[in-house]
Steps between C-alpha positions, in 0.01 A plus 500: 500500500788745575622466157180633376495785741644750241173457294290605799728789567468619138117462511485712816779752397385819673680833504413744783407850373407802710329313780336256254649282240494353147436142433733431205275255323239776488759720318595229264134412430440868408810516284354204294176690493665813365683298229168357402337836483785630276451196271123564486550854401724376214228227424756217544382147575774437756323756726254237605737224641720762668196628673394156609836462673442827693147387592616177653756692705251758619242240593743374774539867609140584550437163670800553743302406802473147363883496470573612861450871455271548796542876514423549119159610390315254280354662189280231349413720203863554420584124549195394300579730221833335459314164435264693272806648317654153434175367359422800281867535405490152361195602290688819387816314418307261268311786350795704417702212365201419267474863398875543435492180285206644294663839462832341385315269255298781346784762480587635169849598373459861580430453867781570743654236723390701802136463406545127427664448841213641707248257624176698458349797336344741758140579461243712683268285710185676381192635693352170589822360639562834689168467672581142580845608666328760724221277604735208569727708725205651694292190541803267559632739784162513671469119476844411618539749790284295753668184383840636554392650830365172631837331403690764700656721229668819600288823541373677308373182354323670198837627382644140503197391298523799258876419415407131450211559254679785329808283442287229356337751257820658401687172426212379302502826301868461439447143374238635256712784392271775624671843535263586801672227717770752596248744648358219702834445657511861587168464690649198676824685599308798640338271757766243526801732604346624821378151594838356466675774694250457790552118487886544521580368147731780422673353200177425326362839596796694343486259197129581466574869510747448215239300316255783524726718279603207293150406407424843383800488262395164389149620425640768261746254347221270418281790361783604282547131384132479431513817288798368300365146458421447128212275390582190328469542116498202269644562154313315230708441191331486164451155337724487198285232343210736443478592143365843370160469326513568121247795564760707689780447249 
């Protein structure tokens, strides 16, 4: 057992900071999350598996009480959304791989390698989908708040539920290639940052602050990409076997 002690020490690596401290696996989990966000902004397929690694790490962070962290607040919404992230990320990974293959297969000689290497073409969600986004976030938060409260999630419980539902909607929107998903992340960060600071998850809180600015940049990057995305045009060549009628000679 002593020979495996170093694994336990790495898992619980903790750096004291200003009367509190940083759990290093929380830092590493957020670094993977940031790398995934950068890949998502560039519409790269590798963003999904990189994000899944970060989700697995952060899942152990937000359930620290199960791993001996008795003094650590349990955020069921934050923990549950890591599981949700993994599930939806698998869906997004498959969708983007399929989309990239289709774009590569239908690309013409005049298209740039940058366009061919991107996984998906950004698109606006549309009015119906936007109404669905708002309704899902509102109804989902109201429905999950009492459930999270009964399970002992950190107060205010509604904020934990909001970040969970919003993260689900945003990740699904990213998988579909909706430009609006970046704005959903902004709404998640506005609530999530104060919640994480109050709960003592400082690394995640500071990372969410950075994400707030990053998601705004990502929104405008995708808006620009959408504006420059050219529709597919199929060139039909004339049939050389067709003969001109005698009447038009």
